[in-house]
C-alpha positions in Angstrom: 12.7 -16.9 -6.9 13.0 -20.3 -5.2 11.6 -21.9 -2.0 8.1 -23.2 -2.4 7.2 -23.3 -6.0 7.8 -26.0 -8.6 10.8 -26.2 -10.8 13.4 -23.9 -9.2 15.9 -24.5 -11.9 13.4 -23.5 -14.6 12.5 -20.4 -12.7 16.1 -19.3 -12.5 16.7 -20.1 -16.2 13.7 -18.0 -17.1 15.1 -15.0 -15.2 18.7 -15.5 -16.4 17.4 -15.5 -20.0 15.9 -12.1 -19.4 18.6 -9.9 -17.9 16.3 -6.8 -18.1 14.2 -8.3 -15.3 15.5 -6.9 -12.0 15.8 -9.6 -9.4 16.7 -9.3 -5.7 17.7 -12.1 -3.4 15.1 -13.2 -0.9 15.7 -15.2 2.3 14.8 -18.5 0.6 17.1 -17.8 -2.3 19.9 -17.1 0.2 19.1 -20.3 2.2 18.8 -22.5 -0.8 22.1 -21.3 -2.2 23.9 -21.8 1.1 22.2 -25.2 2.0 25.1 -27.6 1.2 27.4 -25.7 3.6 24.8 -25.0 6.2 22.6 -28.1 6.2 23.3 -29.1 9.8 22.6 -25.5 11.0 19.3 -25.4 9.1 18.2 -28.8 10.2 18.8 -27.7 13.8 17.2 -24.3 13.3 14.1 -25.3 11.3 13.9 -29.1 11.3 11.5 -29.4 14.2 10.0 -25.9 14.5 9.5 -25.3 10.8 9.8 -28.7 9.0 8.0 -27.4 5.9 10.6 -24.6 5.6 13.5 -27.0 6.0 12.0 -29.4 3.5 11.4 -26.7 0.9 14.9 -25.4 1.2 16.4 -28.9 1.1 14.3 -29.9 -1.9 15.2 -26.8 -3.9 18.8 -27.1 -3.0 19.0 -30.6 -4.4 17.0 -29.6 -7.5 19.3 -26.8 -8.7 22.6 -26.8 -10.5 25.9 -25.4 -9.2 25.6 -22.6 -11.6 22.1 -21.7 -10.4 23.4 -21.9 -6.8 26.1 -19.4 -7.6 23.6 -17.1 -9.4 21.2 -17.1 -6.4 24.1 -16.4 -4.0 25.3 -13.5 -6.1 21.9 -11.7 -6.4 21.9 -8.4 -4.6 19.6 -8.0 -1.6 18.8 -4.4 -2.7 18.8 -2.6 -6.1 18.7 1.1 -6.7 17.6 2.3 -10.1 16.1 5.3 -11.9 13.0 4.9 -14.0 12.0 8.0 -16.0 14.0 10.2 -13.6 12.4 8.7 -10.5 14.7 7.0 -7.9 13.5 3.4 -7.0 14.7 0.9 -4.5 13.8 -2.7 -5.0 14.5 -4.8 -1.9 13.4 -8.0 -0.2 13.0 -6.3 3.1 12.7 -2.7 4.2 15.6 -0.6 2.7 18.9 -1.3 4.5 17.4 -3.8 7.0 15.8 -7.2 7.5 12.5 -5.7 8.6 9.5 -7.1 6.8 6.9 -4.5 5.8 3.2 -5.2 5.5 -0.2 -3.6 5.6 0.1 -3.5 9.4 3.3 -1.4 9.3 2.4 2.0 10.9 2.7 5.1 8.8 5.0 6.5 11.4 7.4 3.6 10.8 7.2 4.1 7.0 8.0 7.8 7.5 11.1 6.9 9.6 12.2 4.5 6.9 11.6 7.2 4.2 14.2 9.3 5.9 16.8 6.6 5.3 16.5 6.6 1.5 16.5 9.0 -1.4 14.1 6.8 -3.3 10.7 8.0 -4.2 9.5 4.5 -4.7 10.3 1.4 -2.6 9.3 -2.0 -3.8 9.7 -4.6 -1.1 8.6 -8.2 -0.4 9.3 -10.8 2.3 5.9 -10.7 4.0 4.0 -11.8 0.9 1.3 -9.3 2.0 0.2 -6.8 -0.7 -0.1 -3.1 0.1 0.4 0.3 -1.6 0.8 3.5 0.5 2.3 6.9 0.0 4.1 8.0 3.2 6.9 10.3 3.9 7.3 11.3 0.2 7.8 7.7 -0.8 5.4 5.3 -2.6 5.7 2.0 -0.7 4.7 -1.1 -2.7 4.6 -4.7 -1.6 3.1 -6.6 -4.5 2.3 -9.7 -2.5 3.4 -12.9 -4.1 3.0 -15.0 -7.2 4.9 -18.0 -5.9 3.7 -18.2 -2.3 0.5 -16.5 -1.5 -0.8 -17.0 2.1 -4.5 -16.5 1.0 -4.4 -18.3 -2.4 -4.5 -15.1 -4.4 -1.6 -14.6 -6.6 -0.7 -10.9 -6.8 1.6 -8.5 -8.5 1.8 -4.7 -8.9 1.8 -2.4 -11.9 3.8 0.8 -11.4 2.8 3.8 -13.4 5.1 6.8 -14.0 3.6 9.8 -15.9 5.5 13.1 -16.4 4.5 15.7 -13.9 2.4 13.3 -11.8 3.3 11.4 -8.6 4.0 7.7 -9.2 1.2 5.3 -8.6 1.0 1.5 -8.2 -2.0 -0.7 -8.6 -2.3 -4.2 -7.1 -3.4 -6.9 -9.6 -4.5 -10.5 -9.1 -4.2 -13.5 -11.3 -7.3 -15.5 -11.9 
């Protein structure tokens, strides 16, 4: 939700006004929310090695209200839901871990991860790298990123659930 884009407070207000939008906490959301208490740690950890990361977290932390800080901190890292009878996990990382998944993730690893969940669809993020693959009885979807694209293409995914058919996802691009 926050981290590198403009207007972090407005982004959070937009989502809070739409409670039907499922939102999971990403690593930047967590860091921005915790910044006041962990500033010295973050400065030491990222200040020299990743100054742009430290600056983004600091900037957004200063720009948000206390209420927004609490909302970000309270976001779940993973959400399980059912859509049209299909079990879905939405998570920032891989289910139950802090492993980032991308187009480079081997099918064998996705099959191992499929064994750890009852979900038929896993929607993940973190790597900002879009991919859609069906492995281990699970449809794996990383929509890419609208807010921080590494290649300048702002992507999202459209999930389609039709009765009697396996779920599908299609990657889309703005612009």
